[in-house]
Backbone bond lengths (Angstrom), bond angles and torsions (degrees), N, CA, C in turn:
res aa  C-N    CA-C-N  psi(-1)  N-CA   C-N-CA  omega(-1)  CA-C   N-CA-C  phi
1 X - - - 1.469 - - 1.559 107.34 -
2 X 1.276 121.27 -53.14 1.482 123.57 178.85 1.504 113.73 -52.91
3 X 1.426 116.61 -34.52 1.383 121.09 -178.42 1.601 108.96 -69.09
4 X 1.365 114.79 -36.60 1.443 120.81 -173.92 1.653 104.45 -72.28
5 X 1.333 116.36 -42.81 1.506 117.71 177.59 1.544 108.72 -66.01
6 X 1.242 124.49 -36.31 1.314 123.74 179.85 1.628 112.76 -65.24
7 X 1.355 112.25 -43.53 1.472 118.51 171.55 1.438 117.31 -58.86
8 X 1.320 118.17 -40.77 1.429 125.85 173.94 1.571 111.92 -65.95
9 X 1.214 115.27 -39.46 1.517 115.86 176.25 1.466 112.41 -68.72
10 X 1.321 119.67 -36.03 1.492 122.23 177.01 1.585 106.82 -70.01
11 X 1.316 120.70 -35.49 1.474 119.24 175.75 1.531 107.78 -65.40
12 X 1.334 119.34 -41.82 1.472 120.42 -175.40 1.594 107.12 -65.72
13 X 1.295 118.00 -37.80 1.423 121.09 178.40 1.637 108.75 -65.18
14 X 1.298 118.90 -41.62 1.416 123.72 178.66 1.548 110.45 -60.79
15 X 1.287 113.78 -44.21 1.545 122.43 -179.30 1.611 106.20 -66.52
16 X 1.168 120.94 -34.50 1.424 121.39 178.32 1.611 109.71 -71.80
17 X 1.319 114.93 -38.46 1.466 120.45 178.52 1.530 110.05 -67.66
18 X 1.356 119.32 -32.97 1.364 129.10 176.25 1.618 111.13 -56.58
19 X 1.418 110.58 -46.63 1.392 115.96 -173.62 1.668 107.30 -73.84
20 X 1.321 110.76 -31.24 1.513 115.84 178.44 1.562 108.82 -66.25
21 X 1.298 116.27 -37.89 1.458 115.11 -177.83 1.513 113.59 -73.58
22 X 1.332 113.86 -28.19 1.477 115.34 179.81 1.572 101.28 -69.76
23 X 1.308 122.67 -43.76 1.477 118.93 -179.53 1.565 113.45 -64.51
24 X 1.350 111.29 -29.21 1.529 119.61 -179.00 1.557 108.64 -62.86
25 X 1.284 114.29 -34.88 1.425 121.01 179.95 1.471 112.60 -65.83
26 X 1.313 114.30 -20.65 1.500 119.00 165.33 1.611 112.28 64.94
27 X 1.237 113.75 33.29 1.628 118.16 -179.48 1.403 113.56 65.56
28 X 1.289 122.03 5.45 1.500 123.73 -175.31 1.434 108.78 -77.99
29 X 1.435 122.81 -20.16 1.487 127.81 -177.14 1.626 98.71 -120.12
30 X 1.320 109.03 128.25 1.510 116.72 -175.09 1.558 108.15 -69.86
31 X 1.333 123.72 147.06 1.366 127.05 -175.10 1.593 114.64 -57.59
32 X 1.393 114.20 -29.77 1.487 118.06 177.18 1.556 109.39 -73.16
33 X 1.293 117.52 -31.07 1.489 123.28 176.04 1.590 108.27 -68.46
34 X 1.329 113.71 -47.63 1.447 118.76 178.34 1.536 111.37 -58.10
35 X 1.508 113.39 -42.50 1.399 114.46 178.17 1.505 116.08 -63.09
36 X 1.372 117.46 -34.95 1.401 118.19 173.94 1.510 115.64 -64.31
37 X 1.415 119.30 -46.68 1.351 123.38 -177.70 1.556 108.44 -65.37
38 X 1.287 114.25 -42.65 1.530 116.03 176.46 1.548 114.78 -56.27
39 X 1.353 112.92 -46.26 1.547 119.04 178.64 1.528 111.03 -68.41
40 X 1.313 116.68 -39.72 1.497 115.10 -178.59 1.405 112.26 -68.34
41 X 1.437 119.83 -49.31 1.523 114.29 -177.84 1.526 110.86 -71.50
42 X 1.289 115.70 -24.39 1.441 116.06 173.33 1.544 114.33 -61.64
43 X 1.369 113.33 -45.37 1.444 119.66 172.93 1.452 113.39 -58.47
44 X 1.330 119.83 -46.70 1.442 125.28 178.41 1.578 108.86 -57.77
45 X 1.312 118.21 -43.51 1.386 116.04 -178.99 1.526 113.00 -66.47
46 X 1.281 120.75 -20.87 1.559 119.63 178.87 1.253 116.74 -104.56
47 X 1.397 120.26 -5.84 1.510 124.75 174.48 1.509 118.44 -52.38
48 X 1.356 117.45 -43.87 1.462 122.02 176.25 1.488 108.53 -63.82
49 X 1.281 125.14 -43.63 1.370 126.59 174.81 1.582 114.19 -60.03
50 X 1.271 117.60 -41.49 1.593 121.45 176.90 1.513 104.16 -67.02
51 X 1.366 120.36 -41.03 1.432 118.97 -172.06 1.663 111.00 -69.30
52 X 1.340 111.76 -22.29 1.480 115.87 175.55 1.448 113.54 -85.80
53 X 1.328 117.34 -23.24 1.508 125.53 -179.63 1.575 113.44 -129.18
54 X 1.246 119.25 53.62 1.419 125.72 -178.66 1.507 115.99 -49.72
55 X 1.313 114.62 -19.02 1.465 116.17 175.61 1.451 113.11 -76.10
56 X 1.243 120.52 -4.09 1.497 124.23 -179.25 1.539 106.05 -71.02
57 X 1.253 117.81 -24.75 1.560 120.04 -177.36 1.555 113.80 -78.05
58 X 1.294 114.17 -14.52 1.571 117.15 177.25 1.506 107.57 -61.84
59 X 1.289 111.38 124.85 1.455 119.34 -178.14 1.613 113.03 -128.43
60 X 1.253 115.32 150.28 1.395 121.44 173.92 1.532 116.93 -90.77
61 X 1.422 114.90 -3.48 1.327 124.80 -174.78 1.591 110.92 -108.70
62 X 1.415 119.59 152.13 1.365 117.40 168.42 1.538 121.33 -61.28
63 X 1.320 122.44 151.75 1.552 117.66 -175.24 1.547 107.95 -68.66
64 X 1.290 120.10 -19.76 1.499 117.24 -179.10 1.477 110.81 -71.02
65 X 1.426 118.12 -28.05 1.348 121.63 -179.75 1.630 113.29 -71.97
66 X 1.363 109.15 -37.80 1.459 111.24 174.96 1.556 106.81 -75.01
67 X 1.222 121.33 -29.87 1.542 123.76 178.86 1.550 105.67 -64.10
68 X 1.256 120.48 -44.97 1.462 124.08 -178.22 1.618 111.13 -63.92
69 X 1.298 111.43 -42.17 1.527 117.11 171.28 1.489 117.07 -59.26
70 X 1.348 110.51 -48.41 1.427 115.48 175.91 1.508 117.88 -61.43
71 X 1.350 115.46 -35.14 1.433 125.30 173.66 1.495 112.62 -58.47
72 X 1.294 109.73 -56.37 1.575 118.44 173.94 1.466 112.16 -55.19
73 X 1.312 119.16 -41.16 1.503 122.06 -178.91 1.482 107.14 -67.24
74 X 1.262 126.31 -36.10 1.480 130.78 177.80 1.436 108.69 -65.23
75 X 1.365 118.75 -46.91 1.466 122.48 178.92 1.517 112.99 -61.44
76 X 1.419 114.91 -43.24 1.446 120.65 173.71 1.423 112.95 -57.47
77 X 1.419 116.67 -49.14 1.373 117.37 178.84 1.629 116.84 -59.11
78 X 1.305 113.32 -40.60 1.415 118.76 -177.16 1.519 110.98 -68.73
79 X 1.400 115.46 -34.42 1.473 117.94 175.77 1.583 114.52 -67.77
80 X 1.337 110.63 -38.48 1.532 115.24 172.52 1.583 110.15 -64.56
81 X 1.326 120.06 -44.17 1.350 122.17 179.13 1.502 117.62 -56.67
82 X 1.470 110.49 -43.67 1.451 120.72 174.52 1.641 105.35 -57.81
83 X 1.306 116.15 -44.50 1.519 123.04 -168.59 1.528 102.59 -65.16
84 X 1.323 119.75 -52.73 1.407 127.73 -176.19 1.516 117.33 -54.83
85 X 1.461 104.58 -37.63 1.524 113.33 -175.05 1.602 107.53 -80.53
86 X 1.321 119.86 -17.46 1.491 119.86 -174.45 1.508 111.77 -114.14
87 X 1.399 122.97 -40.98 1.407 130.53 -173.91 1.558 113.20 -91.03
88 X 1.320 113.04 167.90 1.359 121.19 173.90 1.624 109.75 -62.01
89 X 1.312 121.82 126.40 1.456 119.40 -178.04 1.486 120.85 -51.54
90 X 1.500 114.72 -44.63 1.327 124.98 -179.82 1.630 109.43 -61.76
91 X 1.309 116.32 -43.49 1.520 123.81 -173.10 1.501 102.61 -66.57
92 X 1.304 120.12 -50.60 1.527 124.63 -179.52 1.544 108.30 -58.62
93 X 1.258 122.03 -45.54 1.447 120.21 -177.29 1.520 110.10 -65.53
94 X 1.357 122.08 -35.70 1.370 127.65 -178.56 1.589 109.41 -66.04
95 X 1.311 109.35 -39.96 1.571 115.76 178.44 1.469 110.12 -65.84
96 X 1.364 113.73 -38.35 1.542 118.86 -176.17 1.491 112.07 -59.55
97 X 1.343 119.27 -25.60 1.382 126.94 -177.91 1.408 117.45 -78.37
98 X 1.432 117.78 -2.70 1.367 125.23 171.53 1.506 116.08 -73.47
99 X 1.341 116.63 -11.53 1.581 121.99 -174.77 1.526 111.32 -64.70
100 X 1.339 126.03 -30.46 1.470 117.79 175.96 1.590 112.66 -67.55
101 X 1.428 112.53 -33.82 1.399 117.62 178.63 1.597 107.97 -67.35
102 X 1.235 119.83 -40.51 1.517 120.95 -177.59 1.528 106.08 -70.08
103 X 1.336 120.79 -25.17 1.569 124.21 171.89 1.536 106.81 -56.85
104 X 1.418 114.09 -50.10 1.496 117.43 -175.52 1.552 110.55 -64.21
105 X 1.314 113.24 -36.96 1.484 113.55 179.92 1.542 108.01 -72.12
106 X 1.242 116.74 -40.73 1.490 118.37 -177.21 1.486 111.68 -67.77
107 X 1.274 119.44 -33.61 1.483 122.50 177.96 1.445 106.91 -67.05
108 X 1.338 123.87 -37.83 1.484 122.23 -179.77 1.556 111.53 -68.45
109 X 1.387 112.65 -34.42 1.549 115.51 -176.90 1.699 111.09 -80.56
110 X 1.357 107.90 -45.88 1.448 114.49 -166.26 1.564 107.65 -88.65
111 X 1.445 118.58 -46.33 1.408 120.28 -176.39 1.517 114.93 -98.90
112 X 1.285 117.00 0.85 1.450 119.47 173.90 1.543 115.59 78.51
113 X 1.352 113.63 11.92 1.434 115.09 -178.28 1.471 105.41 -75.48
114 X 1.455 106.47 152.39 1.490 112.06 177.72 1.470 111.90 -107.38
115 X 1.361 117.02 111.75 1.432 118.23 179.72 1.521 110.09 -68.39
116 X 1.290 119.25 147.54 1.520 122.11 174.30 1.497 110.60 -88.32
117 X 1.328 109.61 -165.36 1.484 115.32 -168.00 1.568 103.61 -75.21
118 X 1.307 118.72 -34.54 1.593 117.36 -177.41 1.416 108.81 -74.86
119 X 1.398 127.33 -25.23 1.404 129.05 170.55 1.435 115.03 -65.69
120 X 1.364 113.50 -46.96 1.360 120.96 174.63 1.591 116.94 -55.54
121 X 1.340 110.99 -46.98 1.381 119.14 177.49 1.487 113.04 -62.52
122 X 1.257 115.22 -39.55 1.478 123.09 179.24 1.556 111.31 -62.10
123 X 1.330 112.95 -44.12 1.459 121.52 173.10 1.474 113.57 -55.89
124 X 1.371 113.82 -52.04 1.476 123.70 -174.71 1.665 103.67 -63.83
125 X 1.215 118.37 -48.23 1.465 121.31 -176.92 1.513 108.36 -62.32
126 X 1.305 120.49 -36.63 1.494 121.55 -170.11 1.565 105.95 -73.45
127 X 1.492 115.35 -39.96 1.334 115.12 -178.35 1.541 112.29 -69.16
128 X 1.382 118.54 -32.12 1.433 123.79 175.27 1.488 107.85 -66.39
129 X 1.343 121.64 -42.68 1.488 121.82 174.83 1.484 113.11 -61.80
130 X 1.427 119.69 -36.99 1.461 119.30 176.98 1.467 111.15 -68.29
131 X 1.410 116.66 -38.61 1.423 117.82 179.50 1.483 113.72 -59.05
132 X 1.406 114.94 -38.02 1.404 124.40 -176.45 1.539 107.90 -64.40
133 X 1.374 113.89 -45.16 1.543 114.79 -178.97 1.457 113.18 -70.71
134 X 1.355 117.51 -33.65 1.476 121.65 -178.52 1.491 114.03 -72.98
135 X 1.342 114.82 -39.69 1.480 121.01 -173.78 1.456 107.28 -137.59
136 X 1.438 113.33 76.24 1.488 122.43 177.14 1.496 107.89 -67.01
137 X 1.397 116.08 127.31 1.537 113.68 -179.74 1.404 114.26 66.36
138 X 1.353 123.23 16.69 1.480 124.99 172.71 1.459 105.65 78.92
139 X 1.361 129.13 5.17 1.384 130.21 -178.86 1.551 112.02 -70.49
140 X 1.282 116.84 -179.35 1.461 125.39 178.30 1.630 107.71 -69.10
141 X 1.269 118.93 139.14 1.436 121.21 179.04 1.602 112.15 -65.63
142 X 1.291 111.19 148.07 1.561 113.25 178.63 1.471 108.85 -70.79
143 X 1.359 113.22 154.43 1.442 117.89 176.81 1.521 112.38 -60.77
144 X 1.463 115.93 146.01 1.358 121.86 174.29 1.544 112.10 87.12
145 X 1.342 126.27 -21.40 1.329 124.09 -176.33 1.487 118.69 -62.48
146 X 1.425 114.27 -30.97 1.463 119.29 170.76 1.555 111.90 -58.19
147 X 1.356 115.45 -39.60 1.461 116.41 175.23 1.482 117.40 -60.87
148 X 1.337 109.10 -37.94 1.470 118.02 174.99 1.571 108.03 -60.80
149 X 1.155 119.84 -47.63 1.614 117.48 -178.41 1.418 107.92 -64.99
150 X 1.421 120.12 -36.99 1.572 116.81 -179.51 1.619 103.70 -67.84
151 X 1.317 122.47 -39.41 1.409 120.76 -179.89 1.639 111.15 -65.95
152 X 1.211 118.82 -32.45 1.504 120.49 171.31 1.488 111.81 -63.04
153 X 1.266 113.88 -45.54 1.483 118.44 -172.80 1.529 108.28 -71.28
154 X 1.317 117.43 -39.91 1.519 115.24 176.68 1.532 111.69 -67.83
155 X 1.420 114.38 -36.40 1.537 115.79 173.04 1.518 110.92 -60.76
156 X 1.233 125.10 -36.73 1.374 127.20 174.84 1.539 114.58 -59.04
157 X 1.388 109.05 -49.16 1.494 114.85 176.69 1.458 112.55 -59.45
158 X 1.410 118.45 -45.29 1.314 118.49 176.58 1.658 117.87 -55.10
159 X 1.338 111.62 -42.81 1.427 114.12 178.34 1.521 110.09 -71.99
160 X 1.241 122.55 -22.48 1.459 119.43 173.16 1.527 109.24 -67.64
161 X 1.409 115.61 -44.40 1.467 115.82 172.76 1.535 115.14 -51.55
162 X 1.358 110.82 -42.69 1.410 120.76 -172.71 1.611 110.13 -66.32
163 X 1.352 115.65 -17.84 1.426 120.86 -177.43 1.601 106.74 -65.08
164 X 1.338 118.42 -35.73 1.416 121.84 -179.44 1.510 109.51 -91.45
165 X 1.354 122.20 -38.87 1.338 126.79 -169.29 1.578 108.22 -72.68
166 X 1.232 116.51 -33.97 1.465 117.12 -177.74 1.557 114.13 -74.70
167 X 1.308 120.99 -11.57 1.445 125.37 166.29 1.507 117.32 -72.56
168 X 1.387 115.65 -19.61 1.347 121.09 -179.93 1.497 117.11 -107.28
169 X 1.360 114.29 -25.95 1.478 119.77 -178.34 1.554 111.92 -120.41
170 X 1.269 116.64 158.10 1.534 119.45 173.69 1.521 107.38 -80.42
171 X 1.305 117.46 158.27 1.410 124.31 -176.19 1.441 108.67 -60.63
172 X 1.301 121.13 -40.53 1.489 122.68 -178.69 1.605 115.23 -66.01
173 X 1.334 108.69 -29.34 1.475 115.53 174.36 1.540 110.96 -67.44
174 X 1.328 113.92 -48.06 1.571 119.05 179.29 1.583 105.46 -61.79
175 X 1.359 118.79 -39.65 1.513 115.95 -174.59 1.693 105.89 -69.36
176 X 1.301 114.87 -45.66 1.514 117.95 -176.01 1.659 111.21 -57.12
177 X 1.409 112.88 -51.61 1.406 115.01 -179.96 1.637 110.82 -63.28
178 X 1.306 120.23 -36.61 1.364 116.54 -178.21 1.563 113.41 -65.93
179 X 1.401 116.21 -40.09 1.423 120.15 176.29 1.580 114.73 -64.14
180 X 1.388 116.29 -39.58 1.298 120.86 176.18 1.467 123.66 -66.32
181 X 1.374 109.28 -27.87 1.382 108.97 -173.60 1.610 113.36 -104.48
182 X 1.339 107.72 -17.92 1.581 110.63 179.15 1.544 113.51 -61.83
183 X 1.431 114.76 -39.86 1.500 120.26 -177.37 1.391 114.23 -53.65
184 X 1.392 118.10 -56.05 1.505 122.82 -175.92 1.478 108.68 -67.62
185 X 1.359 124.79 -30.11 1.432 125.51 173.97 1.456 115.33 -65.61
186 X 1.434 114.96 -34.72 1.521 121.31 -176.85 1.531 107.03 -78.41
187 X 1.292 117.52 -24.74 1.500 117.90 -173.98 1.528 116.70 -55.52
188 X 1.361 116.66 -46.08 1.446 121.41 179.80 1.567 114.42 -60.62
189 X 1.344 113.61 -57.41 1.472 117.37 176.49 1.445 117.02 -51.92
190 X 1.377 111.70 -40.56 1.490 117.62 -178.41 1.490 115.89 -61.41
191 X 1.372 114.67 -31.77 1.452 115.14 177.82 1.547 112.69 -68.57
192 X 1.212 124.62 -24.47 1.474 132.71 177.02 1.642 106.60 -67.37
193 X 1.240 122.16 -20.57 1.470 123.19 -172.53 1.534 107.86 -129.41
194 X 1.370 115.82 12.06 1.384 123.00 -169.30 1.538 117.16 -53.94
195 X 1.204 119.33 127.05 1.555 125.03 162.20 1.423 111.04 -140.26
196 X 1.264 117.60 126.93 1.460 123.76 -170.41 1.607 105.74 -65.84
197 X 1.367 123.76 116.58 1.438 117.99 178.48 1.436 112.33 -62.43
198 X 1.287 116.16 162.53 1.432 125.00 172.08 1.511 107.94 -83.81
199 X 1.430 115.11 173.24 1.428 114.82 -173.80 1.516 111.90 -64.31
200 X 1.334 118.54 -35.80 1.397 123.86 -178.07 1.616 107.80 -67.60
201 X 1.301 115.69 -43.89 1.460 117.94 -179.11 1.541 113.35 -72.21
202 X 1.285 113.69 -27.45 1.498 118.05 173.66 1.497 111.20 -66.40
203 X 1.386 112.83 -37.18 1.554 119.78 -179.98 1.560 105.14 -64.10
204 X 1.298 117.02 -49.61 1.416 120.80 -178.76 1.506 115.67 -58.16
205 X 1.373 114.15 -41.85 1.402 121.71 178.12 1.563 114.11 -64.23
206 X 1.331 115.34 -35.87 1.387 122.84 179.64 1.524 110.23 -71.49
207 X 1.395 114.51 -43.62 1.455 119.18 177.75 1.497 108.77 -62.48
208 X 1.386 119.20 -38.94 1.476 121.91 -175.16 1.570 106.13 -66.79
209 X 1.269 122.18 -41.51 1.350 124.29 -177.10 1.627 110.20 -67.44
210 X 1.244 120.18 -38.82 1.453 124.03 178.91 1.514 105.02 -65.89
211 X 1.396 117.32 -54.87 1.480 119.50 -176.89 1.539 111.05 -62.28
212 X 1.264 123.62 -29.12 1.494 125.07 176.90 1.550 111.91 -67.68
213 X 1.354 111.76 -38.36 1.490 113.69 175.91 1.530 114.11 -75.81
214 X 1.429 114.86 -31.65 1.381 122.15 175.83 1.620 109.47 -64.75
215 X 1.258 113.69 -41.43 1.407 121.51 -173.97 1.531 107.61 -66.63
216 X 1.356 118.35 -44.72 1.395 121.80 178.80 1.525 111.72 -63.55
217 X 1.388 117.04 -39.88 1.417 118.86 -178.74 1.548 116.76 -69.04
218 X 1.404 112.97 -37.32 1.469 123.30 178.91 1.441 108.76 -62.36
219 X 1.408 117.42 -49.91 1.633 122.42 -174.76 1.544 104.02 -69.32
220 X 1.341 119.01 -44.94 1.443 115.92 -176.05 1.631 112.40 -61.04
221 X 1.355 114.13 -38.56 1.469 119.16 179.43 1.516 109.24 -69.96
222 X 1.291 116.89 -29.27 1.564 120.75 -179.00 1.470 104.07 -73.02
223 X 1.248 121.74 -46.55 1.521 117.45 175.08 1.393 116.07 -63.42
224 X 1.317 125.81 -17.90 1.444 131.29 175.91 1.526 109.71 -75.52
225 X 1.382 114.42 -31.15 1.466 122.80 -176.23 1.434 117.17 -86.57
226 X 1.363 119.24 -29.05 1.516 124.48 -173.72 1.537 107.19 -142.91
227 X 1.377 114.56 165.37 1.288 122.16 179.61 1.480 107.00 -70.00
228 X 1.450 114.01 149.39 1.433 117.84 -179.60 1.522 116.23 -60.73
229 X 1.377 118.35 -29.19 1.408 122.36 178.50 1.570 111.28 -60.89
230 X 1.335 116.94 -21.26 1.425 122.83 -178.24 1.535 111.91 -95.12
231 X 1.368 113.13 -37.71 1.564 115.73 -179.32 1.460 114.25 -84.84
232 X 1.281 120.97 -42.56 1.400 124.65 -177.78 1.557 117.04 -48.69
233 X 1.324 115.56 -51.57 1.486 115.04 -179.84 1.515 113.51 -58.24
234 X 1.236 120.79 -27.50 1.498 127.53 179.64 1.580 108.89 -55.95
235 X 1.294 118.70 -29.41 1.503 124.21 -175.84 1.550 105.90 -65.43
236 X 1.397 119.79 -29.25 1.405 117.98 177.06 1.457 117.50 -64.53
237 X 1.309 120.57 -4.20 1.356 125.40 170.34 1.540 113.41 -63.82
238 X 1.292 114.93 -21.23 1.511 119.03 175.34 1.444 114.47 -57.20
239 X 1.252 118.42 -32.53 1.475 119.93 -177.74 1.522 115.04 -67.81
240 X 1.279 122.15 -48.64 1.500 119.69 172.41 1.474 112.18 -69.36
241 X 1.279 118.50 -33.89 1.555 119.01 173.16 1.368 119.77 -63.08
242 X 1.312 116.12 -38.34 1.477 122.33 174.44 1.492 109.41 -71.91
243 X 1.354 120.65 -42.07 1.391 120.33 169.65 1.510 116.66 -53.36
244 X 1.264 116.45 -44.03 1.496 123.21 176.18 1.553 110.88 -61.64
245 X 1.297 116.76 -45.39 1.454 118.93 -177.95 1.440 110.59 -69.29
246 X 1.352 116.19 -37.07 1.548 119.59 178.82 1.480 110.28 -63.10
247 X 1.318 115.83 -41.36 1.450 115.43 179.48 1.531 115.05 -69.68
248 X 1.485 113.55 -42.31 1.446 116.83 -173.64 1.586 110.68 -68.94
249 X 1.345 114.76 -39.50 1.454 113.47 -169.74 1.639 113.21 -104.57
250 X 1.434 117.38 -16.59 1.324 115.65 -178.75 1.705 116.26 -130.75
251 X 1.404 106.54 3.30 1.447 112.08 175.11 1.516 112.83 75.16
252 X 1.435 119.45 9.09 1.387 119.89 175.46 1.457 114.09 -74.97
253 X 1.445 114.84 138.23 1.406 118.67 177.77 1.488 106.57 -126.42
254 X 1.384 114.90 121.80 1.434 124.56 -178.90 1.488 111.12 -73.49
255 X 1.337 114.24 127.25 1.464 121.17 -176.70 1.517 114.48 -79.11
256 X 1.355 120.19 166.07 1.416 114.31 176.73 1.503 123.78 -61.78
257 X 1.329 114.15 -20.53 1.360 121.27 177.37 1.552 109.84 -70.68
258 X 1.357 114.68 -34.62 1.610 118.60 -178.87 1.508 103.77 -72.60
259 X 1.364 124.72 -41.50 1.360 123.74 -176.09 1.550 111.74 -71.97
260 X 1.394 120.21 -34.38 1.427 119.74 177.82 1.559 109.43 -72.06
261 X 1.299 112.48 -50.16 1.463 117.76 177.06 1.548 112.22 -59.93
262 X 1.250 120.13 -36.07 1.419 121.16 178.04 1.449 111.09 -67.44
263 X 1.322 116.18 -43.93 1.513 120.48 178.46 1.597 109.84 -59.97
264 X 1.242 114.41 -42.02 1.607 118.78 178.80 1.516 106.90 -63.49
265 X 1.293 118.01 -46.01 1.462 117.54 -176.39 1.535 113.87 -67.85
266 X 1.443 114.46 -40.01 1.428 117.88 174.67 1.426 115.72 -59.93
267 X 1.432 118.76 -47.62 1.424 125.18 173.78 1.479 111.60 -56.13
268 X 1.364 119.97 -42.96 1.494 120.30 -170.52 1.617 103.34 -74.70
269 X 1.362 119.00 -38.77 1.349 121.89 -175.10 1.625 108.96 -67.13
270 X 1.338 114.97 -39.05 1.511 116.87 178.25 1.553 111.70 -62.00
271 X 1.518 112.19 -40.93 1.412 113.09 178.93 1.578 110.58 -71.27
272 X 1.275 120.68 -30.00 1.442 122.93 177.18 1.547 115.47 -66.90
273 X 1.377 107.75 -38.51 1.487 117.98 175.54 1.533 116.52 -62.16
274 X 1.517 110.59 -46.53 1.411 111.97 -175.98 1.664 106.64 -70.17
275 X 1.420 116.63 -32.25 1.402 111.72 179.82 1.557 109.35 -68.97
276 X 1.283 121.16 -35.25 1.492 120.90 175.42 1.474 111.72 -60.18
277 X 1.350 116.70 -43.10 1.486 120.29 179.99 1.552 115.52 -65.75
278 X 1.358 112.08 -27.20 1.558 116.05 175.40 1.481 111.80 -73.67
279 X 1.267 119.73 -13.69 1.436 121.23 174.81 1.670 110.35 -73.76
280 X 1.345 106.83 155.40 1.495 108.19 175.57 1.554 119.59 -55.88
281 X 1.286 116.70 -35.54 1.436 124.46 176.30 1.455 112.30 -93.25
282 X 1.325 117.82 123.73 1.437 122.61 -176.61 1.487 114.37 -97.01
283 X 1.299 117.07 141.97 1.524 120.63 -176.85 1.541 107.34 -91.27
284 X 1.260 122.26 124.56 1.491 128.45 168.50 1.423 111.00 -65.89
285 X 1.249 121.21 142.10 1.509 127.32 -176.81 1.407 115.95 -114.35
286 X 1.384 120.60 151.75 1.400 128.96 171.82 1.457 117.14 50.86
287 X 1.320 117.71 42.69 1.487 124.02 -173.29 1.568 105.19 -109.56
């Protein structure tokens, strides 16, 4: 169990570093270009593993279903990249944690599941927390937070898809197909916004791709070693880690509204995640 928690903590740290890298690029590289390089370097990182275990590509689902999930994942990544490049890092991270609550809402609408009183209260509390982060004191929302909400919604949709796909495929199969399909999908849109990265930008993009693949691998392995109720809460370490990096590297200081709203969102997301795991169908995470 301690090993699983340690792996999840490392994954949270890598995800925080990912956000800091996007901000370090300073908006000079378009989010679609970042998405392409992230997917391409991530795919290169796992190709040796796939070559050693080609059976991992055997799937019970049609390729178009994997392609749809990969396309949604790309759009979610691009939305978060746009948010991280424009909005306060800690605020964007807090909003990202609304995804499990949107899963509960989506399961009620799409799958016909009936959320209980606790689930309803978790959804309501999360939305209130998000509103507190987006408009502290009733002021105008910070730039980029709309993209963060879009990313959270897309992440929830992906997790709803995984509720059915994870019953037919192993987690490593889902990871492999996601990484292999996302890069060619991102290539076309990236040409529309292409600017050739500088040497330093290229190094950051390569590092981000490797960190992204490593983050996925660490979290996946953590879920295989311990129950999700133990592993999932560790991901909330991302919020203080991102806050620390935002202050250390960019001088950003998260205000009281961010911390209060973030705490409400994290608590609501934890409650929503536990309710989802209590259902017969389990949601795969961080794929």
